[in-house]
C-alpha positions in Angstrom: 15.2 15.7 -3.3 16.7 13.3 -0.7 15.4 9.8 -0.3 14.0 10.6 3.1 12.1 13.7 1.9 10.7 11.8 -1.1 9.2 9.2 1.3 8.0 12.0 3.6 6.3 13.7 0.7 4.7 10.4 -0.4 3.4 9.7 3.2 1.9 13.2 3.3 -0.1 12.6 0.1 -3.7 11.4 0.2 -4.4 7.8 0.9 -2.4 5.0 2.6 1.1 4.3 1.2 1.9 0.6 0.9 5.4 -0.7 1.4 6.0 -4.3 0.5 8.2 -6.5 2.7 11.2 -8.0 0.8 13.8 -10.4 2.2 16.4 -10.8 -0.6 17.2 -9.4 -4.0 15.0 -11.7 -5.9 11.9 -11.0 -3.9 12.7 -7.3 -4.2 13.0 -7.7 -8.0 9.5 -9.2 -8.1 8.0 -6.6 -5.7 9.5 -3.8 -7.8 7.4 -4.9 -10.7 4.2 -4.1 -8.7 5.0 -1.4 -6.1 7.3 1.6 -5.8 7.9 1.1 -2.1 9.7 -1.7 -0.2 10.0 -2.6 3.5 13.1 -4.4 4.7 11.4 -6.7 7.2 13.3 -8.0 10.2 11.2 -11.1 10.1 11.9 -11.8 6.4 15.6 -10.9 6.7 16.2 -13.1 9.7 14.5 -16.0 8.0 16.3 -15.5 4.7 19.8 -14.5 5.8 20.2 -16.7 8.8 17.4 -19.2 8.7 16.3 -18.1 12.1 13.2 -16.6 13.7 12.9 -12.8 14.3 14.2 -12.8 17.9 17.2 -10.5 17.7 19.8 -12.5 15.7 20.3 -9.8 13.0 23.8 -8.2 13.0 23.6 -4.6 11.8 26.4 -4.8 9.2 24.4 -7.6 7.4 21.3 -5.4 7.3 23.4 -2.4 6.0 24.9 -4.5 3.3 21.5 -5.7 2.1 20.2 -2.1 2.0 23.2 -1.1 -0.1 22.5 -3.9 -2.6 18.8 -2.9 -2.7 19.6 0.8 -3.4 22.0 -0.2 -6.1 19.4 -2.2 -8.0 16.4 0.1 -7.2 17.6 3.7 -7.3 14.1 5.2 -7.3 12.1 3.0 -4.9 11.2 3.9 -1.4 13.1 1.8 1.2 11.9 1.7 4.8 14.2 -0.4 7.0 13.4 -2.3 10.2 16.3 -1.8 12.7 14.6 -3.5 15.6 15.8 -1.8 18.8 18.7 -0.1 17.1 20.8 -3.2 17.9 20.7 -2.6 21.6 22.9 0.4 22.5 21.8 4.0 21.6 25.3 4.8 20.2 25.1 1.8 17.9 21.6 2.8 16.9 22.9 6.3 15.9 25.8 4.8 13.9 23.4 2.4 12.1 21.1 5.3 11.2 24.0 7.4 9.8 25.2 4.4 7.8 21.8 3.5 6.4 21.1 7.1 5.4 24.4 7.2 3.5 23.5 3.9 1.9 20.3 5.4 0.6 17.6 4.2 3.0 14.5 6.4 3.1 13.6 5.6 6.7 13.9 3.4 9.7 11.7 1.9 12.3 13.0 2.0 15.9 11.1 -0.1 18.5 11.0 0.1 22.3 11.5 -3.6 23.1 14.0 -5.1 25.5 16.3 -8.0 24.5 15.7 -10.8 23.8 13.3 -9.2 21.4 10.3 -10.8 19.6 8.4 -10.3 16.4 5.8 -7.6 17.0 3.0 -10.1 16.6 4.5 -12.7 18.9 3.8 -13.3 22.6 6.3 -12.6 25.3 7.4 -9.1 24.3 9.1 -7.0 27.0 9.5 -3.2 26.6 11.9 -0.6 27.9 10.9 2.0 30.4 9.5 4.9 28.4 12.2 7.5 29.4 14.9 5.1 28.3 13.3 4.6 24.9 12.7 8.3 24.5 16.3 9.0 25.2 17.4 6.5 22.5 14.8 7.9 20.1 15.9 11.5 20.7 19.6 10.5 20.0 18.5 8.9 16.7 16.4 11.9 15.7 19.4 14.2 16.5 21.6 12.0 14.3 19.5 11.7 11.1 19.6 14.4 8.5 16.5 13.8 6.3 15.8 10.1 7.1 12.2 9.3 8.1 12.1 7.9 11.6 9.2 5.7 12.7 8.8 5.5 16.4 7.4 2.1 17.3 5.9 0.8 20.6 5.3 -2.9 21.3 3.2 -2.2 24.4 0.4 -4.6 25.0 -1.3 -3.2 28.2 -4.2 -1.0 27.0 -3.4 2.0 29.2 0.3 1.8 28.4 -0.4 1.7 24.6 -2.2 5.0 24.7 0.3 6.6 27.1 3.2 5.6 24.9 1.4 6.6 21.7 0.7 10.0 23.1 4.4 10.4 24.3 5.8 9.3 20.9 3.5 11.6 19.0 4.9 14.5 21.0 8.5 13.8 19.7 10.0 14.8 16.3 9.5 11.3 15.0 7.9 11.4 11.5 5.5 8.5 11.9 4.1 6.4 14.8 3.6 2.6 14.8 1.8 0.6 17.5 2.6 -3.0 16.6 0.2 -5.9 17.0 -2.9 -3.7 17.1 -5.8 -6.2 17.6 -8.9 -4.4 16.3 -10.2 -1.6 14.1 -11.5 0.1 17.3 -7.9 0.2 18.6 -6.7 1.8 15.4 -9.3 4.5 16.0 -8.3 5.0 19.6 -4.7 5.4 18.7 -5.5 7.7 15.8 -7.4 9.9 18.2 -4.7 10.1 20.8 -1.8 10.9 18.4 -3.5 13.9 16.8 -2.0 14.8 13.3 1.0 12.5 13.6 1.2 10.1 10.6 0.3 6.6 11.6 1.7 3.3 10.3 0.0 -0.1 10.4 1.8 -3.4 10.1 0.1 -6.2 8.3 1.5 -9.8 8.6 -0.4 -12.9 7.6 -1.5 -14.9 10.7 -0.6 -12.0 13.0 -2.6 -10.3 15.7 -4.0 -7.4 13.6 -7.1 -7.5 11.4 -6.7 -8.0 7.6 -7.7 -4.6 6.1 -7.6 -3.1 2.6 -5.8 0.1 1.8 -9.2 1.8 1.3 -10.3 0.7 4.8 -7.0 1.8 6.3 -7.2 5.2 4.6 -10.7 5.7 6.0 -9.3 4.9 9.5 -6.6 7.6 9.0 -3.7 5.3 8.5 -0.9 6.9 6.4 1.4 4.0 5.8 0.9 0.2 5.6 3.8 -2.2 5.7 3.3 -5.7 4.4 6.0 -7.6 6.2 5.9 -11.1 4.7 3.7 -11.6 1.6 6.7 -12.4 -0.5 8.3 -14.7 2.1 5.2 -16.7 2.8 4.2 -16.9 -0.8 7.7 -18.3 -1.7 7.4 -20.8 1.2 4.0 -22.0 -0.1 5.1 -22.1 -3.8 8.4 -23.9 -3.1 6.8 -26.5 -0.9 4.1 -27.1 -3.6 6.7 -27.2 -6.4 8.9 -29.7 -4.6 6.0 -31.9 -3.7 4.8 -31.9 -7.3 8.4 -32.7 -8.5 8.5 -35.8 -6.2 5.1 -37.0 -7.5 6.3 -36.5 -11.1 9.4 -38.7 -10.4 11.7 -35.7 -10.9 10.3 -34.4 -14.2 10.2 -30.6 -14.2 6.9 -29.0 -15.2 6.6 -27.3 -18.6 7.1 -23.5 -18.5 4.7 -22.8 -21.4 1.7 -22.6 -19.0 -0.1 -19.6 -17.5 2.2 -18.1 -14.9 5.0 -20.5 -15.8 8.5 -19.3 -14.9 11.7 -20.6 -16.6 15.1 -19.3 -17.5 13.8 -16.7 -20.0 11.3 -15.1 -17.6 13.7 -15.1 -14.7 16.5 -13.6 -16.7 14.2 -10.9 -18.1 13.2 -9.9 -14.6 16.8 -9.6 -13.4 17.9 -7.7 -16.5 15.5 -4.9 -15.5 17.7 -4.3 -12.5 20.5 -3.4 -14.9 18.1 -1.3 -17.0 17.1 0.8 -13.9 20.8 1.8 -13.4 21.7 2.1 -17.1 18.5 3.1 -19.0 20.3 3.4 -22.3 22.1 0.0 -22.2 21.5 -1.9 -25.4 20.2 -5.4 -25.3 18.7 -5.1 -21.8 15.0 -5.6 -21.3 13.2 -2.5 -20.4 
């Protein structure tokens, strides 16, 4: 079964499918210990790869190269990739979709923002006229083979949100995302207007959307939940705390023989599992 159809089958199953945002190979290695699905977050990738905010700096060859490395290390995990606006031109969007599908991506998210774009939970977003976005989306849909395509709108006007959601639900896109949904009531309203189309919900700490459990999302009829930044923000907090503690300790490293302690052995064992996934019979590699 193709990667796209595997994810499509998972989304169609009962409950809400969680996909965890990863931003580099190490965060993906940790996430893979807990979940079987990953989300390549534009927010996290822009922060990690460039040290810049998520406002359109990502170059598509860098994103493709990252997905290739992910697929090499995680041959059985679901990989959903944020491709922003398809990197501006419809022709480029189609080329990126073809390339990502060959690289082993399961699906992509294509938004309707104008450039300069913004994180979906930021202020100041501007969106394309609906016919222009639909033309780009239709070109992408005609290009993909089995890849899952998530149609995303960043509309903020209430009437426009529902109009666009209804229009996107009428396309052959596999899943619909309205980013920055501000309340449970609005999830219900979107769910009602899109009929049976699978619905995706984006959770980001400190964002505009409510914090909801998978059980709550499932009860609301949400089929997929992407967690854009838990690894990135946890790393930020942990690194800041560790370096502050190191300064207080006059440069003496903490002992690793404590609950949750990580040192060379723990880290190496984690990374050896990436070899084991590719070569299950390899001797001397942790399983």
